[in-house]
C-alpha positions, 0 to 999 in steps of 0.5 A: 535502522531504528523506529525514528529512522523507519518513520521520519526519516526520508533516507535510505531504504526499506524492503516490502516486509518493513514497509508492510509493517508500517502499514500495519502499524499506521493502520492500528494508530489510525485506528486508534485515533478513530476510536477515541474521536467517536467515543470521546466527547468533540473538544477543541483539545481532542481536534487538535490531538487528531490533526497532529496525529494526522499530520505525523502518519502523513509525515510518516507515510512520506517517509515510508513510501520514499523509503520503500520507492528508492528500494525500487531505485523511482524517485520520491516524487512517485509518492505524489502519483500514487496519493494524489491522483486515486486521491483525486480521482475518486474526489471527482467521482463520490462529485458526479456521482453526489451533485449528478455531474456527467451523464444526466440521463444516470445521475453521474453515475457511469462519470462517478463509476470511471473516476472510481475505477481511476482512481483504484487502478492507479491505487493498485499499479501503487501498491504493486509497486510499493508492495507487490513486485514483477522480476524479484529473486524467489526460493523456495523454503520448504513443502507440507508433507503432502506439497501444498501449500509451498512457502516461498523465501523473497526480498527478505520474508516468507510468503507461503501459496498453494499449488494452484496459485503458485502456478500461477506465477511466471518463475525464471530459473537462474543456472546459480541455483537451478533446483530453486 
């Protein structure tokens, strides 16, 4: 899969490592775009360039998310829930906070906290669904000389965890390889 297919094709599947690599690229591009807009003079050409970059990032983000969901055997329509619902909930929470809608005595703070929490909850669910997954096959790659940390291989990538962190993960061994 080449770069154009990764970022602008809605077909296929990508593993978690490619998904997170694409997210890092999106963040870098967004930071550069923000820096240019902040430092540069405000011109119509700069606004048009910013709009083009924003649209390209949106399309690429949808394409990468769709491929990641396909790898999870889920429909890309879930992106509506993952992208739009947290945004709507956080916007409602912001409006409640700034305009005092909701609990009048608290200036809308209680309602805004509830909507922020709901939006954050959906966002965390999206991150878990797209990037960090339960029921993933995992195997031990190596251990440090004193046993801490431990390197694990899962879904095309490696991660190192301390024993205290690894102890919180429920692992079921299979008969195929009882040593992992």
